N, C-alpha and C positions, 0 to 999 in steps of 0.2 A: 547553625548547624552544631555549634559548640556549645551551644546552651544545655543546662542541664534538663533532663527530660525529653530532649530531642527526641530520642526512638520509643517514648512511652505509646503514642500513637504511629504504628508502623506505617499506616496507610497513609496519613498526613507527610511522614518522614520521607516515603518513596517518591511522593510528587515533589518535593521540595529538591531531591536528588536528580530527578530528571530534569526539572527547572535548571537546576546548576550545571547539569551536563550540556544542556541547550545552550545556555551562554557560554560556557568554554568552548563549545565548538565554533563559535563565531568569535570572541574575544581573543583565543590562544591564536589561532592562525592571523588576526590582525596584528598582533602583537608581534609575533613573528617577521611577518612581512615589513612592517616600518622598521624593525632591527635589519632585515636584509637588504632592505633599498638604501639604509647607510652605509652599509658594506658595500655595496655596490659601487657607490662613488669611490672608495679607495680602489676597488677593482679597476675603474675606468681610468684612473690616474697611472696605476701600474701597466696597464696594457698600453698608454701613450709613449710610455718608455721600454716596453717589451712586447713585442707583437706576437710572439708566442702564447702571451696570455689571453688573446683575443677570443680564442675559441672556447677557453673557460668562462670569459663574459658571457659570450651568446648562450651556453648552456645555462647558465646563472639565470639571464634575462629570460630563456623559455620556461625554466621553473616557476618564476615570481608570477609570469603571466597566468600561468595554470592556477596557482594559488590564489590570483586576483579573479580569474574567472569563476573559481569556486564559491569564492566570497559573493561576488555578485549574484550567482544563481540562489544562495542562500538569502539575499535582499530581495529576491522576489518573492519569498516565502512570508509574506504579510498580512496574509488572510486572518480573519476573527479566531479560527480554530487551527492554523497552519501548525502551531506548536503543540497540538493535543496528539494522543496516540490514535491510531487508526484501527476501526474494525473493516475486516475485508471478510466479505461473504461472496461465497462463490458456488454457480448453481449451475448443474449440466443442462444442456437445452438440446436441440435438434443434432441427431446422430446416433440415438441409442447407446449401446453398451460402450461405444467409442466416446461419446460425449461424457458418460461417467467417468472413464478413464482419463480423459483432457481435463476435466475437472479436478481431479487428484493430483493430475501433474502440475497444473497452475498453482493449487496449494502448495507442494512442493517448490517450487519455483519461487514464491513470495517468501515463505519460510527460509529457505536458503539464502535468499538475498537480506532477510533482517538478521541472519546469523553473522552473514560476513559483515553488515554494518555495526554489528555489536547492540542490536536490538533485543529485547526481549520479546517472547511470544508466549502466548496463552490461547489453549484452543478452548473457544466457547460452545462450539456444537458442530457434531460430524455425523452425518447419517449416510452409512454404507450402502451402495448398491450391492444386490445378491450375487451378480456375476462377476462386477470388477467395478473398480474406482467407489466414487462417491455420487450420491444424489445431491447434495450440500453440504457446505462446511463454513463455517466462521471462526476467525482469529483475531485476537487482539495483538498488534503491533506496538510496542512502546519504546521510544527512543526520540531523540532531538528531531524536532520537525517531520516526525513520521506520517500524520496526516499530510501537510503541505506536500511532501514529496508524493504520497501513493494516491491522492485525488484524482490525480490523471488517470489513473488505470480503470476507473470505471467504464464499463460498456460491455460490448460482445466481443470475445476473443475466438478467433477461428483458426482451426488447424486442419492440413491438409496432410494425408499419409495413405500407406498401404495398411489397410485394417489389419491389426493382429488377431482380430475377431472374426474375421471372415476367411474361410477355408478356401474361397477362391482367389484370394490376394488381391483384391479388387481397392482401387482407390476409394477412401471413405473422406468426407468434410464433416467435421464436428464443429459444435458450438458450445461456449461456455460464458457465462454472464458473471461479471465481476461488480461488485457493489462495493462501494469504501465510504465511510461515515467515521466523521471524529469521535473520539471516545471523550465523552463530555464528563467533567467531575461535577461533584455535588454543589460547588460553589456558583455555577452556572443556571441561571434560572430558565427552565426549558417547562413552559405552561403545557400541560397534559391532563384533561380531566379524566378521573377514574371511570366516569359512567361512560366514556365514550371507548374504552378499553375491555375487549372480551378474552378472558382468560381460559385457556385451556389446559388440562393436564395429559400426558399420555406416557407410555411405557418407554424410558429410555432404553438403549442398547443398539447393536450394531446388526450384523445380517444374520445372527442366530448363535447360539452354542451355550456354553455353560456360564459365558460373563453377561449374558443378557440381564437387566436389571428386571426383577420380578413386581416393582412398586412403580405406581403413575409418578415417576419424580421429576420428569420431564415438564418443562413450561413453554408454552406458546401463547404469544401476546398479538392482538389484533387492533390496532388503532381503527376503528369503523370508519371515521368521516375521509380518512385518507386511505384505506386498505391496506395499511402499512403493517407488515407481518415479520416479528422476529421470534426466534425460539433458542431456547438453551437446556442441555441435558447433560452437560460435561462436570457439573459440579456434585459435590457430594451427598445433597441432600435436596428435596424441593424448595426448601427454604432459598438456599444459595442460589440455586437454577433461576427462582423467582426475581432475587436481587440483581441476578447478571441481566436477566430479559429486562427487566426494567431500565438498567442502564444502556441496553443496546438500543432500545425503543427511544430514549432520549437522544441517543447518537443520532438516530435515524431522522429523528422530527428536526433536530439541529441541522440535518444535511438538507432537509426540504426547506428549511428557512432560509439558510444560505442560497440554497439555488435561486428562490425567490429574490433575494437580495442582487445576486449577482444578474440576473435577468432584468431587473429593475435599472441596474448600473450598465446595462449593456455591455457587460463583459465576460458573459457566460460563451465559451467555444461554442459558435455558432452550429457546427456540423457534428457535436458530440453523439456519438450511435448510442443507442439503446438496444432494441431487440430487431430480429430479422434477417433475412439472408441478403448480403450486400451491404449490412449497415454496420460491419465489424470495425471497432477501432484499429485492431492489428490482426495480420495473417501470419500463421507460423506453416513454414511447408517442411515437410520431410521428404517430400515426392513431387515433382520428379529430381528436385535438389534440395539442398538445406539452406533455408534462408528465414530470416523473420523480418518483417516490413511493417512499420506504423502507417497506417493508412491517412493519418492527421498530418504528422510532421514529415513523413518520408525517411526517417532514419531507418537505417536498415543495418543488419549484421548477417554474415554469410555461415555462422554456426549455430545451429538449432541446439545442441547438446550444452554450449558454453551458456547460453540463454536460460534453459531450463535448471542449470546448477545456480543460477543468480547472478553470476558474474557480469554478466552484459545488460542487466536490466536497469542499473543505474543511467546508463547513456539514453535510454527512451524516455525514462524519469526528467533526466534534464533536458531534452530535446521539447518534451511538451511545455515545460516552463518557460524555456525562451519563446517557443511559439506563442503561448499565451501571452507573455509581456508584448510580444511584437503586436498581438493584436489590439491590447490595451493602449500602446503607444500612440497607433494609429488614429484609435477614438479619441 
């Protein structure tokens, strides 16, 4: 980074900065832990002479155990793409307008978590629903091990609440599907035949109004053999949208290849949900009480609002990593 001309290629420079940030996230705590353990020996000696120091020793041991636990979790992020950024795509599913609103709530939850973790976010695509919420949206989350942490979020998320869109105040169940793919850089070879990809253009814009784009600048790519679809409308030009869409398609294909590899290694989480009532990976309740519970790990929090502001999400991410590691160890 100190070399002359390092910043001449800003995109390449940013990749190096992200790589450095990821390494510091592991090396920094390891160095501090080693130093703290040496200091702990001195505390033990002092505690032998002064019992009043024993409580201080217990507090320090608990703190170091937490640091070690976090490092052990990071060690689980050893997949081929775990260090990459993540592309999160959220689609409203069953539940009408409530599902559109729910998809938008999930988008805000992941964005809030990313901001809290000091990750950067880029909106790639967003299609508003005419009444409320979104039909779908895609964001790129960039930071240390973003994909490694977020890939376990893929699946169907279910919300139960009193519908704000129902004048009778009835309970409504809504579903949104979350897809997570690694953001692959150009140095990784993903073989996609251009003849296998159908390119469609359409007019970008939201639900209407003066800000609707008047040109067909939005791009949709369909990989015909796998029926994989990506789209982008948030860049300034059709050329930029097309470049970003191709990047998203490469990420999707990398995820498909990763799933094949995991299945071959028998490490794929066997009950990961995809679609359909009763197949959700996580349940969110606002009625009859507030709670969020993961159907795979059993991880539970009693505050819906703290989940939506992103502060409780990390616990669910960590629980899934531990569960997956346990599955692998038994295999």
